[in-house]
N, C-alpha and C positions, 0 to 999 in steps of 0.2 A: 162333654168334657173329655178332653185328651187323656188316654191312658199314660199312667206312669211310665216314663222311659227309664229302662234298666241302665246301670251304670256304663255298661258295654257299648250300648245304644250311644250314649253321651260321647263316649272316648272316641268311637267310630265317626260321629258326627263331627266332631272338632277336627279330626284328622283329615277328613274331607274337606271341610272348609279351609283348613290350612292350606291344602293342596290347590285350592280355588275351584272346585267343582260347583258349579252354577246348579246343578241339580240338587246337591246339598241343600244349599240355600233355599231352593224351590221345597224341598222336602220338609225343612224346620219350619219355613213359612207357613205350610200347608197345616203343621201340626201345631203351631203355637200363635198364627196370627190373631185369631179370635181372642184368645187370652190377653195378647197385647193391647189389642183395640179396645176390648171392653174395659180393662183396667184403666186405659189412658182415659176414656170417655167417662168414666166413673170419677177419676180424679180432676179432669178438667171441664166436665159438662158441656163440650164442644166437639160436634164431629168433625169438623174440619182440622181442630188441633189434635183430635185423637188418631186421623189419618196420618198427619205429620209426624206423630210420635212413632207411630208403627213404621212409618219410612226410616225415621231415624234409627230407631231400635235395631231393625235389620240390616241397615247400612252399618252401623256400628258393629254388629255380629259379623258382617262379611269382611269388613277393613281388620278386625281385631280378634280371629278366632283364639288367638293364643291368651287373651284375658280370661277365658273362662278357666277355672280352677275346679276341677271335680272334688277336691276336698272340702269346698264350702257349698257342696249339694248339688242338685241336680241341674241339668242344662235347662229345664223348665222354670227352675227357682231363680238361675241368672238371668235367664230373659225377663222374668217378672220385676227382678231388682233393677235391671236396666231400665225398664218400662218406669218403674216407682222414680227413680233418679230422674230421668228425661221429663216425666211430667211434672215433678217439683220444679225443676229449673226451669220449666215453661211457666208454671204459675208464678214463681217469683220473678221470673223476666217480664212478665206482662202486667204486674201489678206496680206501677210507681206513683208517687204523690207528688203533686207540686208545691202544695203549701204543708206547713209544719202539723197543723191538726188534721187535715185530710190525709197526710201521709202517714201520722200515728194511727188514726182509724183504720186506713186501707192496710197497714201493716198488722194491726189485731186481725182484720177479717181476714189477710192472706194466711195468717199463722193458723187460724181456726179452721180455714179450709185445707191446710197442709196436713195438720193434725188429723183432721177427719180423712183425707185421701190416705195417710200412712195407715191409720187402722184399718181401713178397707184392704190396703195392701198386705198389711200382716194378717188379716182374714182370709184372703187369698192364698197366702204362704201356707197358712196353718191347715187350710182344705186341701191344698195341693199335698202337703206333707204327711196328712193323716193316713192310717190304713185305708183301704179301698171298703172294708166292711162298714167303718164309721161313716165314711164318705156317701155310700150308697143309701145307709140307713137316713141319713140327714137328707140326703136328695128326696128320696121318697116322701119323707114326712113334710118337708118344708116347701120344696118346689112342686112335686105331684099332689100335696096336700091330702095324704094318707094319714089316717090315725095310725097309732102302735099296732093294732090288731093286722090292719092292711098291710102295713110295713113287714110285719113278722110274716106274713102269709106270702108276701112277694120275695121275701129272701129265704124263705124256707127255713125259719128258726122259730124258737119259741116266742111268745110274748114277752117273757122275763128277760129275755137276750136282747129283743128288739128294744125294749126300753133301756137295758143297761147301755146298748149302742148309742141311742139316742142321747141318753145324759151325758156319756163320756165325751161324746161329738160336740155338745153344747157346751161342757165344762172348758173343752179345748179353745173352741170358738170365743167364749167368753174372755180369754186372755188376749183378745186383739185389742181391745180399748184399754188396756193395761200398758201404761207407757214402760217399755223395757229399759232396763240398765244396759250399759254399753256390752256387759258380760253375756246377759241374757239374749240379746237381740241376734235375728237370724243375720248372718253376713249380709253387708250390703244396706242394711237397714238403718245404721248409725249415721252420724254425721258423715257428709260426703267431703273428700279431702279437697 
């Protein structure tokens, strides 16, 4: 997983992209392509569509670097929001129905997929936004399958501290399935204009 980008890095990257530095786009791609592709693939469940969304997202970033606003979060979260929007647009664009009953059933299935994908995107946003200490504890426990004692040893903390970090990280992640109000949603996760 890429390290959190400091705000200064975000501003410099935006300036370099605005000047048209191709090397800046390459650096941004190297840092965030895996995030974009995995998020798009999770939402679309289609490798080719995820490749296309990845190209579209980085194309948009290249053509519109001024659209990034540091007040709304890091460049990483902006790229993730762009990926989410583009994936949802692709989902909605590929599901059209011919008959009325089929259209209603297709629309219901589509809405379910969009809600599921949105929850996954919120979970990605939450993980990217949480403190590194919580993220590291969750990664050790749930990705590398360590128990809390092994997690504590790997992190160099007490067992109680490891449990506290895991509990807090899981509490934060549990909010991903709650439909946020317009006021509490991260920027870009509300309805698209």
